[in-house]
BAFI-3210 file (N, C-alpha, C; in Angstrom, 3 decimals, decimal comma, padded with zeros to 6 digits):
// residues 273
n [1|2|3|4|5|6|7|8|9|10|11|12|13|14|15|16|17|18|19|20|21|22|23|24|25|26|27|28|29|30|31|32|33|34|35|36|37|38|39|40|41|42|43|44|45|46|47|48|49|50|51|52|53|54|55|56|57|58|59|60|61|62|63|64|65|66|67|68|69|70|71|72|73|74|75|76|77|78|79|80|81|82|83|84|85|86|87|88|89|90|91|92|93|94|95|96|97|98|99|100|101|102|103|104|105|106|107|108|109|110|111|112|113|114|115|116|117|118|119|120|121|122|123|124|125|126|127|128|129|130|131|132|133|134|135|136|137|138|139|140|141|142|143|144|145|146|147|148|149|150|151|152|153|154|155|156|157|158|159|160|161|162|163|164|165|166|167|168|169|170|171|172|173|174|175|176|177|178|179|180|181|182|183|184|185|186|187|188|189|190|191|192|193|194|195|196|197|198|199|200|201|202|203|204|205|206|207|208|209|210|211|212|213|214|215|216|217|218|219|220|221|222|223|224|225|226|227|228|229|230|231|232|233|234|235|236|237|238|239|240|241|242|243|244|245|246|247|248|249|250|251|252|253|254|255|256|257|258|259|260|261|262|263|264|265|266|267|268|269|270|271|272|273]
n.u [017,913|018,721|017,653|018,496|019,280|017,031|015,623|017,222|016,927|014,184|014,122|015,253|013,478|012,201|011,139|011,446|013,296|013,513|011,344|010,387|011,622|010,726|007,911|007,967|009,436|007,392|005,434|006,447|007,014|009,694|012,730|015,923|017,968|017,426|016,189|018,331|019,778|017,827|018,468|020,457|019,696|017,750|015,420|011,930|009,697|006,891|007,419|008,975|006,767|005,077|006,775|006,912|004,609|004,231|006,200|005,058|002,812|004,207|005,253|002,960|002,335|000,874|000,501|003,051|002,296|-000,606|-000,105|001,346|-000,742|-000,728|000,454|002,794|002,465|002,482|003,754|002,074|001,012|-000,846|-003,617|-003,973|-006,200|-007,506|-009,563|-009,403|-007,222|-003,479|-002,074|000,115|003,157|003,179|000,585|001,062|002,368|000,507|-001,054|001,038|001,191|-001,070|-000,791|001,106|000,227|-001,545|-001,306|-000,689|-002,096|-004,410|-007,544|-009,659|-010,842|-013,350|-013,318|-013,543|-012,542|-012,781|-013,634|-011,950|-011,213|-008,463|-008,465|-006,271|-005,735|-007,396|-006,878|-004,142|-004,745|-005,835|-004,389|-002,084|-003,543|-005,132|-007,249|-008,706|-011,727|-012,787|-014,421|-014,926|-015,727|-016,853|-017,852|-017,939|-018,592|-017,026|-014,502|-014,932|-014,875|-012,124|-011,071|-012,271|-011,391|-008,474|-008,673|-009,624|-007,258|-005,259|-006,545|-007,647|-009,960|-012,430|-015,038|-016,729|-018,451|-020,760|-021,025|-021,756|-019,525|-020,386|-023,061|-024,111|-023,567|-025,084|-026,215|-024,374|-021,152|-017,681|-014,446|-012,558|-011,938|-010,893|-009,291|-008,526|-009,249|-010,442|-009,107|-007,994|-007,939|-010,278|-009,620|-006,938|-006,286|-004,409|-002,038|-001,541|000,344|000,564|000,194|-001,219|-003,698|-004,784|-004,991|-005,921|-008,495|-010,993|-012,870|-011,851|-009,911|-010,387|-011,934|-014,876|-015,380|-013,048|-011,267|-011,816|-014,405|-015,051|-013,738|-015,282|-017,791|-017,000|-016,225|-019,040|-020,545|-019,154|-019,631|-021,823|-021,305|-018,760|-017,386|-017,183|-014,432|-013,091|-010,972|-009,843|-008,263|-006,660|-005,519|-004,220|-003,898|-000,958|-001,174|-003,105|-003,478|-003,965|-006,811|-008,049|-007,676|-009,082|-011,735|-012,345|-011,627|-013,634|-016,156|-015,368|-015,065|-014,067|-011,562|-008,341|-007,153|-004,633|-001,835|000,026|003,349|004,862|007,431|008,679|008,593|006,439|002,875|000,685|-001,029|-003,651|-004,721|-007,476|-008,207]
n.v [-021,945|-018,534|-015,543|-013,435|-013,844|-014,281|-011,706|-010,088|-010,960|-010,363|-007,785|-006,692|-006,561|-004,539|-000,943|000,578|-000,689|-000,523|-000,359|-002,995|-004,102|-002,089|-003,067|-005,736|-005,340|-004,283|-005,848|-008,011|-006,944|-005,979|-004,425|-002,349|-003,952|-006,303|-007,143|-007,393|-009,693|-011,223|-011,815|-013,411|-016,031|-018,788|-018,906|-019,799|-022,258|-020,890|-018,472|-017,293|-017,586|-015,503|-013,323|-013,243|-012,536|-009,952|-008,500|-008,660|-007,614|-005,034|-004,455|-003,964|-001,949|-001,148|000,761|001,106|001,599|000,617|-001,991|-002,699|-001,462|000,965|004,314|006,933|010,034|013,486|012,294|010,360|006,986|005,861|003,972|002,877|002,346|001,106|002,602|005,320|008,176|008,149|009,671|012,652|014,467|017,159|017,633|017,682|020,216|021,608|021,395|021,897|024,588|025,754|025,288|026,933|029,213|029,562|029,874|028,262|029,310|029,702|028,759|026,008|025,793|025,561|023,304|021,995|019,591|019,044|016,604|014,259|011,813|009,609|010,639|012,084|014,690|016,059|014,446|014,969|017,530|017,648|015,966|017,628|019,783|019,461|020,569|021,178|021,519|019,360|018,713|015,861|015,535|013,551|012,157|009,789|006,845|004,636|005,649|007,175|005,086|003,901|006,455|006,669|004,325|005,179|007,043|005,975|004,092|005,935|007,028|009,401|012,406|012,867|014,075|012,380|012,650|011,891|013,785|016,013|018,145|020,812|020,628|018,962|020,511|023,165|024,541|024,916|026,555|027,345|028,052|027,481|026,341|023,678|021,620|019,521|018,996|017,002|017,941|017,325|018,114|016,323|016,259|016,228|013,570|011,846|012,869|011,883|009,834|006,516|004,782|005,744|006,722|004,294|002,953|004,606|006,263|007,741|009,585|010,968|012,404|013,556|016,426|018,448|021,042|021,933|020,956|022,592|022,532|021,670|023,660|025,678|025,110|024,841|027,720|028,581|027,385|027,812|030,304|030,610|029,121|029,623|031,456|035,283|035,822|033,830|031,376|030,076|026,934|025,771|022,754|022,822|022,309|022,710|024,553|026,013|028,102|030,932|030,785|029,760|031,535|033,767|032,805|032,790|035,487|036,607|035,269|036,237|038,933|040,684|039,466|038,446|036,869|034,340|033,203|030,162|028,625|025,239|023,030|022,817|024,801|025,509|026,467|025,723|025,981|027,431|030,588|031,900|034,853]
n.w [-043,284|-042,421|-040,292|-041,496|-044,132|-045,331|-044,845|-046,272|-048,838|-049,087|-048,825|-050,985|-052,873|-052,696|-052,783|-050,925|-048,663|-045,820|-044,739|-044,398|-042,121|-040,264|-040,237|-039,424|-036,857|-035,751|-035,362|-034,214|-031,963|-031,127|-030,270|-031,465|-030,927|-030,507|-032,516|-034,004|-032,953|-033,599|-036,387|-036,401|-036,031|-036,896|-039,398|-039,251|-041,112|-040,820|-039,691|-042,064|-043,860|-042,722|-043,233|-045,830|-047,162|-045,755|-047,070|-049,541|-049,091|-048,810|-051,520|-052,839|-052,140|-049,558|-047,034|-044,428|-041,720|-041,474|-041,783|-039,258|-037,863|-036,148|-035,579|-034,997|-033,480|-032,175|-029,544|-029,084|-029,616|-032,041|-032,654|-036,161|-039,035|-042,558|-042,371|-041,370|-042,339|-042,244|-039,864|-040,059|-040,271|-041,317|-039,976|-037,280|-036,846|-037,118|-034,786|-032,884|-033,519|-032,852|-029,954|-029,387|-030,142|-028,104|-024,513|-021,804|-019,817|-021,110|-019,795|-019,877|-022,464|-025,176|-027,513|-031,072|-033,173|-036,549|-038,531|-037,633|-037,735|-036,807|-034,579|-033,734|-033,821|-031,857|-029,507|-029,167|-028,664|-025,950|-024,661|-024,363|-022,971|-020,711|-019,115|-021,199|-022,979|-025,190|-028,354|-030,684|-034,045|-036,832|-040,101|-040,948|-039,133|-038,725|-038,437|-036,380|-034,461|-034,065|-033,276|-030,804|-029,723|-029,649|-027,599|-025,612|-025,083|-024,215|-022,121|-022,281|-022,059|-024,434|-026,391|-028,546|-031,703|-034,235|-037,137|-039,973|-040,518|-038,900|-038,272|-036,152|-034,191|-033,969|-031,602|-029,934|-028,422|-029,686|-028,463|-029,990|-033,297|-035,017|-037,649|-040,066|-042,702|-045,871|-048,772|-051,389|-054,957|-056,743|-059,617|-059,460|-058,775|-059,672|-059,276|-056,729|-054,170|-055,067|-052,758|-051,032|-052,388|-053,010|-050,679|-048,732|-046,767|-049,223|-048,742|-046,577|-048,071|-050,550|-052,096|-053,074|-055,526|-056,389|-054,389|-052,399|-050,928|-048,334|-046,670|-047,150|-046,298|-043,437|-042,859|-043,366|-041,438|-039,056|-038,370|-036,582|-034,286|-033,389|-030,767|-029,711|-029,734|-030,509|-032,230|-035,624|-036,944|-039,703|-041,845|-044,815|-048,520|-050,344|-052,433|-051,884|-050,502|-051,075|-052,090|-049,543|-047,862|-049,071|-048,638|-045,876|-044,980|-046,412|-045,104|-042,284|-041,881|-039,691|-038,499|-038,400|-041,064|-041,509|-043,664|-043,121|-043,223|-043,689|-042,384|-044,771|-046,119|-047,506|-048,387|-045,443|-043,627|-042,361|-040,001|-038,310|-036,752]
ca.u [018,092|018,878|016,467|019,472|019,252|015,695|015,171|018,207|016,294|013,115|014,442|015,915|012,523|011,305|011,728|011,814|013,648|013,603|009,998|010,189|012,250|009,717|006,701|008,464|009,695|006,439|004,818|007,142|007,476|011,107|013,606|016,611|018,946|016,419|016,107|019,855|019,808|017,402|019,277|021,594|018,867|017,269|013,873|010,952|008,801|005,885|007,805|009,044|005,538|004,834|007,671|006,706|003,051|004,223|007,107|004,073|001,865|004,832|005,120|002,011|002,502|000,299|001,462|003,405|001,364|-001,699|000,515|001,445|-001,841|-000,308|001,310|002,955|002,036|002,582|004,292|001,031|001,006|-002,416|-004,351|-004,984|-006,487|-007,944|-010,749|-008,594|-005,959|-002,201|-001,471|001,506|004,305|002,249|-000,615|001,759|002,842|-000,686|-001,066|002,366|001,003|-002,369|-000,532|002,140|-000,883|-002,864|-000,514|-001,005|-002,818|-005,958|-007,982|-011,353|-011,296|-014,073|-012,787|-014,057|-012,105|-013,473|-012,829|-011,179|-010,396|-007,969|-008,759|-005,017|-005,751|-008,075|-005,964|-002,797|-004,744|-006,411|-002,985|-001,168|-004,062|-006,084|-008,787|-009,724|-013,078|-012,794|-015,268|-014,345|-016,530|-016,474|-019,266|-017,318|-018,554|-015,962|-013,282|-015,032|-014,264|-010,815|-010,646|-012,540|-010,346|-007,590|-009,092|-009,688|-005,851|-004,634|-007,297|-008,168|-011,511|-012,851|-016,412|-016,969|-019,992|-021,060|-021,760|-021,169|-018,961|-020,620|-024,427|-024,710|-023,259|-025,630|-026,561|-023,127|-020,338|-016,713|-013,538|-011,350|-012,132|-009,579|-009,807|-007,660|-010,230|-010,119|-008,670|-007,286|-009,130|-010,575|-009,188|-005,559|-006,089|-003,241|-000,755|-001,337|001,252|-000,196|-000,306|-002,391|-004,846|-005,072|-005,567|-006,205|-010,146|-010,959|-013,702|-010,779|-008,690|-010,766|-013,093|-015,348|-015,020|-011,190|-010,655|-012,196|-015,568|-014,963|-013,365|-016,852|-018,844|-016,410|-016,656|-020,326|-021,199|-018,795|-020,410|-022,883|-020,775|-017,685|-017,461|-016,839|-012,918|-012,714|-010,109|-009,971|-006,948|-006,886|-004,566|-004,628|-003,209|000,130|-001,480|-004,621|-003,382|-005,059|-008,066|-008,900|-007,602|-010,048|-013,041|-012,421|-011,800|-015,003|-017,121|-015,120|-014,027|-013,434|-010,736|-007,318|-006,318|-002,945|-001,527|001,485|004,000|005,419|008,737|009,363|008,562|005,110|001,743|000,292|-001,905|-004,453|-005,285|-008,443|-007,999]
ca.v [-020,195|-017,515|-014,495|-012,241|-014,181|-014,290|-010,412|-009,490|-011,716|-010,075|-006,306|-006,731|-006,558|-003,641|000,187|000,929|-001,832|-000,317|-000,438|-004,553|-003,829|-001,514|-003,682|-007,104|-005,146|-003,941|-007,383|-008,770|-005,929|-006,037|-002,999|-002,563|-005,075|-007,838|-007,635|-007,670|-010,593|-012,504|-011,868|-014,609|-017,250|-019,432|-018,416|-021,281|-021,932|-020,110|-017,034|-017,113|-017,599|-013,792|-012,478|-013,203|-012,046|-008,558|-008,191|-008,812|-006,402|-003,805|-004,465|-003,499|-000,433|-000,534|001,682|000,066|001,706|-000,070|-003,465|-002,571|-001,005|002,098|005,651|007,839|011,348|013,780|011,577|009,394|005,752|005,519|002,775|003,215|001,090|001,992|003,571|006,697|009,073|007,940|011,139|012,961|015,628|018,394|017,921|017,685|021,425|022,393|021,319|022,657|026,097|025,799|025,189|028,221|030,489|029,318|029,593|027,315|029,999|029,417|027,454|025,695|026,394|024,727|023,157|021,230|019,207|018,647|015,495|014,042|010,475|008,635|011,393|012,701|016,362|016,310|013,872|015,438|018,848|017,393|015,376|018,453|020,790|018,387|021,238|022,043|020,667|018,736|017,729|015,773|015,311|012,624|011,689|008,404|005,941|003,897|006,473|007,443|003,727|004,242|007,743|006,157|003,421|005,900|007,692|004,683|003,465|006,845|007,839|010,799|012,364|013,597|013,696|012,004|012,811|011,846|015,154|016,576|019,181|021,463|020,364|018,349|021,283|024,121|025,088|025,261|027,425|026,984|028,873|027,107|025,181|023,030|020,629|018,968|018,538|016,715|018,994|017,250|017,847|014,989|016,170|016,067|012,238|011,134|013,489|011,638|008,515|005,282|003,803|006,810|006,837|002,849|002,227|005,535|006,266|008,457|010,653|011,903|013,017|014,182|017,079|019,056|022,763|021,997|021,064|023,584|022,217|021,482|025,121|026,599|024,588|025,294|029,054|029,159|026,962|028,572|032,065|030,580|028,368|030,442|032,637|036,652|036,047|032,485|031,221|028,819|026,441|024,578|022,233|023,267|021,715|023,300|025,478|026,361|029,515|032,358|030,399|029,469|032,679|034,462|032,422|033,428|036,744|036,763|035,003|036,746|040,116|041,578|038,630|038,581|035,392|034,430|031,626|029,844|027,834|024,556|023,051|023,132|026,298|025,236|027,188|024,364|026,096|028,879|030,684|033,118|035,394]
ca.w [-043,755|-041,494|-040,738|-042,099|-045,448|-045,476|-044,653|-047,316|-049,906|-049,214|-049,109|-052,412|-053,772|-052,000|-053,126|-049,457|-047,920|-044,212|-044,168|-043,879|-040,584|-039,549|-039,891|-038,800|-035,714|-034,863|-035,164|-033,167|-030,691|-031,072|-030,460|-032,461|-030,592|-030,505|-034,267|-034,743|-032,477|-034,406|-037,870|-036,267|-035,939|-038,187|-039,884|-039,301|-042,313|-040,291|-039,989|-043,449|-044,704|-042,572|-044,065|-047,386|-046,974|-045,444|-048,023|-051,000|-049,007|-049,080|-052,735|-053,283|-051,471|-048,891|-045,994|-043,270|-040,536|-041,643|-041,403|-037,922|-037,104|-035,324|-036,076|-033,782|-033,601|-031,033|-028,722|-028,869|-030,580|-032,110|-033,833|-037,515|-040,155|-043,825|-041,834|-041,394|-042,635|-041,477|-039,330|-040,748|-039,737|-041,603|-039,021|-035,959|-036,950|-037,074|-033,299|-032,403|-033,688|-031,926|-028,658|-029,171|-030,087|-026,892|-023,802|-020,354|-018,992|-021,690|-019,543|-020,195|-023,754|-025,890|-028,898|-031,714|-034,135|-037,603|-039,263|-036,426|-038,135|-035,896|-033,304|-033,323|-033,240|-030,596|-028,393|-028,868|-027,829|-024,980|-023,901|-023,660|-022,269|-020,021|-018,785|-022,337|-023,216|-027,020|-029,327|-032,189|-034,951|-038,079|-040,693|-040,723|-038,041|-038,679|-038,162|-034,930|-033,733|-034,029|-032,606|-029,479|-029,341|-029,243|-026,413|-024,286|-025,041|-023,590|-021,288|-022,649|-022,093|-025,778|-026,819|-029,792|-032,451|-035,611|-037,670|-041,024|-040,503|-037,428|-038,165|-034,913|-032,858|-033,943|-030,463|-028,992|-028,795|-029,424|-028,582|-031,261|-034,312|-036,017|-039,138|-041,511|-043,957|-047,163|-049,516|-052,372|-056,048|-057,440|-060,813|-059,487|-058,023|-060,329|-058,348|-055,477|-054,053|-055,268|-051,451|-050,456|-053,293|-053,107|-049,507|-047,384|-047,455|-050,177|-048,264|-046,052|-049,146|-051,793|-051,816|-054,855|-055,942|-056,555|-052,781|-051,495|-050,538|-046,850|-046,403|-047,559|-045,127|-042,378|-042,978|-043,400|-040,055|-037,825|-038,072|-035,475|-033,383|-033,087|-030,147|-030,419|-029,696|-031,196|-033,481|-036,324|-037,327|-040,413|-042,832|-046,196|-049,748|-050,563|-053,321|-051,558|-049,556|-051,468|-052,023|-048,503|-047,167|-049,306|-048,241|-044,501|-045,128|-046,588|-044,016|-041,273|-042,109|-038,491|-038,019|-039,476|-041,596|-042,190|-044,399|-042,415|-043,861|-042,997|-042,226|-046,089|-046,548|-048,263|-047,587|-045,296|-042,642|-042,258|-038,945|-038,544|-035,311]
c.u [018,240|017,824|017,321|019,403|018,022|015,286|015,784|017,564|014,925|013,071|014,864|014,742|011,499|011,765|012,237|012,177|013,480|012,529|009,699|010,809|011,246|008,469|007,408|008,761|008,453|005,683|004,977|007,496|008,919|012,073|014,783|017,708|018,473|016,348|017,141|019,993|019,091|018,032|020,247|021,135|018,209|015,825|013,002|010,166|007,503|006,040|008,313|008,017|005,069|005,540|007,487|005,349|003,464|005,291|005,876|002,985|002,406|004,899|004,198|001,383|001,465|001,048|001,956|002,694|000,051|-001,114|000,536|000,407|-001,645|000,434|001,754|002,828|001,749|002,991|003,015|001,347|-000,693|-002,800|-004,891|-005,216|-007,067|-009,333|-010,516|-007,546|-004,734|-001,905|000,115|002,213|003,489|001,174|-000,120|002,159|001,194|-001,274|-000,197|001,755|-000,093|-001,634|000,313|001,046|-001,663|-001,735|-001,415|-002,123|-004,347|-006,505|-009,329|-011,754|-012,254|-013,741|-013,438|-013,111|-012,919|-013,049|-011,628|-010,225|-009,799|-008,127|-007,158|-004,666|-006,238|-007,386|-005,080|-002,888|-004,714|-005,420|-002,259|-001,933|-005,245|-007,321|-009,456|-010,956|-013,319|-013,721|-014,608|-015,536|-016,132|-017,652|-019,229|-017,621|-017,724|-014,589|-013,542|-014,599|-012,774|-010,493|-011,117|-011,827|-009,027|-007,432|-008,903|-008,053|-005,093|-005,273|-007,544|-009,334|-011,762|-014,370|-016,352|-018,171|-019,886|-021,790|-021,079|-020,923|-019,467|-022,285|-024,487|-024,617|-023,766|-025,962|-025,490|-022,397|-018,904|-015,438|-012,377|-012,054|-011,115|-009,971|-008,532|-008,533|-009,721|-009,989|-007,889|-008,455|-009,335|-009,605|-007,381|-005,121|-004,877|-001,851|-000,537|-000,584|000,221|-000,656|-001,217|-003,575|-005,460|-005,510|-006,077|-007,716|-010,064|-011,979|-012,865|-009,918|-008,993|-012,057|-013,432|-015,144|-013,258|-010,677|-011,312|-014,014|-015,648|-014,658|-014,493|-017,595|-018,581|-016,625|-017,688|-020,608|-020,097|-019,001|-020,982|-022,357|-019,278|-017,512|-016,640|-015,039|-012,159|-011,786|-010,248|-008,641|-007,350|-005,431|-005,103|-003,559|-002,031|-000,125|-002,650|-004,618|-004,184|-006,323|-008,833|-008,787|-009,246|-011,621|-013,192|-012,332|-013,380|-016,144|-016,668|-014,480|-013,425|-012,252|-009,964|-006,924|-005,524|-002,766|-000,116|002,261|004,538|007,119|009,701|009,287|007,253|004,037|000,892|-000,885|-002,572|-005,164|-006,401|-008,496|-008,591]
c.v [-019,371|-016,412|-013,675|-012,387|-013,972|-012,647|-009,928|-009,559|-010,459|-008,347|-005,921|-006,340|-005,228|-002,320|001,037|000,003|-001,633|-000,717|-002,017|-004,630|-003,263|-002,376|-004,827|-006,696|-005,111|-005,000|-007,774|-008,177|-006,038|-004,606|-003,097|-003,962|-006,390|-008,251|-008,190|-008,926|-011,900|-012,588|-013,321|-015,787|-017,738|-019,251|-019,791|-020,935|-021,100|-018,554|-016,509|-016,688|-015,771|-013,377|-012,107|-012,672|-010,556|-008,194|-008,073|-007,602|-004,727|-003,619|-003,479|-002,184|-000,060|-000,425|000,829|000,168|000,892|-001,573|-003,640|-002,467|-000,103|002,944|006,276|008,966|012,194|013,342|010,498|008,327|005,422|004,461|003,427|001,773|001,755|002,626|005,003|007,122|008,371|009,358|011,430|014,246|016,944|019,086|018,243|019,240|022,383|022,372|022,137|024,414|026,403|026,176|026,345|029,207|030,595|029,072|028,699|027,858|029,973|028,457|027,311|025,972|025,058|024,719|022,203|021,100|018,309|017,496|014,890|012,596|009,656|009,374|012,022|014,047|016,615|015,662|014,474|016,851|018,764|016,595|016,461|019,678|020,105|019,225|021,605|020,812|020,575|018,028|017,351|014,811|014,491|012,444|010,164|007,845|005,251|004,231|007,043|006,135|003,704|005,299|007,386|005,327|003,973|006,494|007,040|004,260|004,407|007,606|009,127|011,179|013,772|013,164|013,641|012,084|012,550|012,844|015,385|018,177|019,710|021,108|020,006|019,363|022,653|025,124|025,370|026,181|027,275|028,160|028,918|025,916|025,022|022,006|020,512|018,023|017,625|018,001|018,769|017,477|016,924|014,902|015,977|014,648|011,492|011,545|012,886|010,206|007,604|004,612|004,747|006,577|005,207|002,363|003,397|006,048|007,532|009,670|011,431|012,318|014,031|015,115|017,998|020,521|022,784|021,795|021,644|023,507|022,211|022,972|025,799|026,262|025,000|026,882|029,374|028,757|027,277|029,804|031,540|029,771|028,979|031,462|033,881|036,345|034,603|032,314|030,170|028,409|025,453|024,320|022,651|022,463|022,976|024,574|026,184|027,497|030,688|032,132|030,448|030,755|033,625|033,917|032,606|034,625|037,264|036,876|035,722|037,902|041,068|040,445|039,060|036,697|035,331|033,024|031,139|028,799|026,578|024,399|023,084|024,170|026,408|026,020|025,587|024,630|027,385|029,331|031,807|033,319|036,604]
c.w [-042,520|-041,689|-041,722|-043,771|-046,118|-045,769|-045,967|-048,467|-050,116|-049,418|-050,048|-053,555|-053,499|-052,546|-051,669|-048,322|-046,407|-043,755|-043,685|-042,672|-039,745|-038,941|-038,977|-037,143|-034,858|-034,366|-034,372|-031,747|-030,033|-031,206|-031,277|-032,172|-030,654|-031,928|-034,634|-034,558|-033,159|-035,738|-037,629|-036,176|-037,017|-038,228|-040,096|-040,720|-042,020|-040,608|-041,289|-044,362|-044,190|-043,043|-045,393|-047,400|-046,506|-046,818|-049,488|-050,564|-049,305|-050,557|-053,483|-052,907|-050,483|-047,902|-044,847|-042,224|-040,320|-041,360|-040,256|-037,193|-036,163|-036,186|-034,969|-034,249|-032,128|-029,664|-028,226|-029,899|-030,823|-033,044|-035,090|-038,614|-041,480|-043,308|-041,934|-041,924|-041,621|-041,033|-039,670|-039,975|-039,866|-040,380|-037,807|-035,753|-036,634|-035,491|-032,588|-032,448|-032,919|-030,288|-028,196|-029,252|-028,616|-025,718|-022,549|-019,554|-019,582|-021,197|-019,957|-021,659|-024,252|-026,986|-029,789|-032,794|-035,052|-038,345|-038,661|-036,891|-037,021|-034,584|-033,018|-033,327|-031,962|-029,373|-028,301|-028,307|-026,211|-023,824|-023,564|-022,787|-021,379|-019,352|-020,007|-022,712|-024,838|-027,162|-030,627|-033,035|-036,185|-038,952|-040,721|-039,220|-037,801|-037,921|-036,676|-033,827|-033,256|-033,224|-031,258|-028,787|-028,555|-027,831|-025,405|-023,885|-024,202|-022,475|-021,328|-022,794|-023,161|-025,882|-028,192|-030,442|-033,832|-036,115|-039,042|-040,864|-039,149|-037,451|-037,062|-033,630|-032,887|-032,860|-029,525|-029,469|-028,455|-029,315|-029,612|-031,886|-035,008|-036,666|-039,699|-042,076|-045,177|-048,134|-050,770|-053,708|-056,546|-058,747|-060,775|-058,462|-058,693|-059,679|-056,957|-055,583|-054,210|-053,760|-050,914|-050,821|-052,980|-051,742|-048,150|-047,857|-048,098|-049,630|-047,289|-046,698|-050,023|-051,453|-053,420|-054,662|-055,752|-055,157|-051,958|-050,704|-049,199|-046,123|-046,379|-046,733|-044,193|-041,857|-042,730|-042,020|-038,905|-037,505|-037,031|-034,539|-032,504|-031,748|-030,574|-030,888|-030,230|-032,232|-034,389|-036,758|-038,161|-041,285|-043,867|-047,217|-050,074|-051,539|-053,124|-050,731|-049,714|-051,513|-050,560|-047,433|-047,366|-048,846|-046,841|-044,069|-045,278|-045,531|-042,456|-041,249|-041,000|-037,746|-038,784|-039,722|-042,135|-042,575|-043,689|-043,435|-043,386|-042,991|-043,775|-047,022|-047,887|-047,489|-046,908|-044,086|-042,451|-040,611|-039,086|-036,825|-035,003]
res [m|l|w|m|e|a|v|k|r|a|q|a|e|l|i|e|p|f|e|l|e|f|v|m|r|g|k|r|n|l|d|k|l|a|w|l|n|l|m|r|k|s|i|s|d|e|e|l|s|v|l|t|t|v|t|q|a|l|k|a|q|k|p|p|q|y|l|v|g|w|a|e|f|m|a|l|t|l|t|v|n|e|n|v|l|i|p|r|q|e|t|e|e|l|v|r|m|i|l|e|d|t|s|k|s|c|h|n|l|r|v|v|d|i|g|t|g|s|g|a|i|a|l|s|l|v|n|a|r|p|d|w|k|v|t|a|v|d|l|s|k|a|a|l|e|v|a|c|e|n|a|k|r|h|r|l|d|v|r|f|l|v|s|d|v|l|s|a|l|t|e|e|k|f|d|l|i|v|s|n|p|p|y|i|d|p|a|k|a|n|e|v|d|d|s|v|r|k|y|e|p|s|m|a|l|f|a|a|d|k|g|l|e|m|y|e|k|i|a|k|q|a|l|s|v|l|t|e|n|g|k|i|y|l|e|i|g|y|q|q|g|a|a|v|k|a|i|f|e|a|a|f|p|n|k|v|v|t|v|h|q|d|y|f|q|k|d|r|m|v|s|v|k]
***
């Protein structure tokens, strides 16, 4: 049997057939031309077994990024596994907004990324602004292991700490606080894609108080660590703009709290300046 025939049969079983090509090319480190050339060759029993295993995993809705072990984010290829969220386009928009708001003349900013997961935000910031002093915290030691691996892979200098929000940093000051915290209301778990709910870490997805628990914690704890002219940037659920805005307006009455929309014109980010 040729690869072409085996792949065609396997893709017929999938809702998203092109995910199979993505995973198989990723596992074999093949560019598009090499993949097309492979299609004309005979597939061995061992190769067919791998193809079948991947197909079954995709049918079970396992994210393809977990199958290949990496995801791309802001020009970085990051290791990912089931201990961390898969970084998404919406979070790239958050990073771009921070970089646009803080010109390259803003040197040596002290930054903390809360709930860093794979390190996507922290590493992207220091990759773009190498002189920034970036700290990344997470409650999950397993997630921090992934983040540390990504920092080493890209030779980026980030300090990683285990911390429940900012509890380990109460004696420090930061010019910029950023977070993509868990914000899904557990009562709305049935609205989450099966692939996300089944495989991505629950502690990075769901939060109490209708998904607002972490914003309330961040607002409270940021009061003691944010510098006088410091800024806060947050990713939010698309229905949480008004609620998160109210939380931070109450905590920081002298700052301007703004809800920003994403590429799809949905509320997705909040800035506190």
